[in-house]
C-alpha positions, 0 to 999 in steps of 0.5 A: 868679830873673831878677836872679840869672840876669842877674848870673850871665850878666854874670859869665859874659860877662866871664869868657869875654872874659877867657879869650879875651884869652890866645889872642888876645894870643898870636896878636897877638904872633905876627903883630906879630913876624912883620910887624915891627909893635911896636904889634901885638905890644905889644897882644898882650903886654897881652892876654896879661897881661890873660888870664893874670891876669884869667881865674882872678881872674874865674872864682873871684871873679866867676863862682863866688860868683854860681853858688853863690848861683844854686844856693841861689835855684834850690833855693828857687824851683824845688825848693821847699826852705824851711828852712836844713836842707833846703837844706844837705842838698840842696846838701851845704853846712854850715848856716852857709854856707847862712845866710851865702849866704841873707843875701847873697841877701836883701841883693842882692834875689835872693829877692823875695817871700820872707822869713826867719823864723829858719831857715825861709823863708816867703812874704812876704804883704805885699799891696803886693809882689803888685800888678803895676803898669803904665804907662798914658796916659789916652785922655780927658785924656792923663795918664800914670800907674801903675795896678794890676789893682785900680784900672783908672781914670784918677786924674785924670778917672776914665776906665776904662783899657784895657790 
């Protein structure tokens, strides 16, 4: 769930910044007019425009779609729903919308280790996906390499690797 959480957090930060541009621009415009500085009130007007137009666009096109995808991923990973019908019923969505959002989740790789078989979601039992890789440096020969829990030896000199 970490990739979708990161994407959602980035979108939220962007939207909050856009939202804060409007009041900040208003304050700068007021201060710029009060002290007679055209540069300050020009920046204030620019921030007001960015906040006014950017805020609704950001929340509706950047944040809301990712929040909907997050809810689908959450239903699968945390609530253990494994069919389009179950997800649609739980989230009060149409099955067609769930299928479209699932396709997007797979495309953006928000559901690692899961594959779709028709309307069912199943665990991908591919061995390679389950192996966790670590970087190591051999204490004997100094070589840098990747190792898994199955192979904890240096591929160059055969020295056992300590984590």
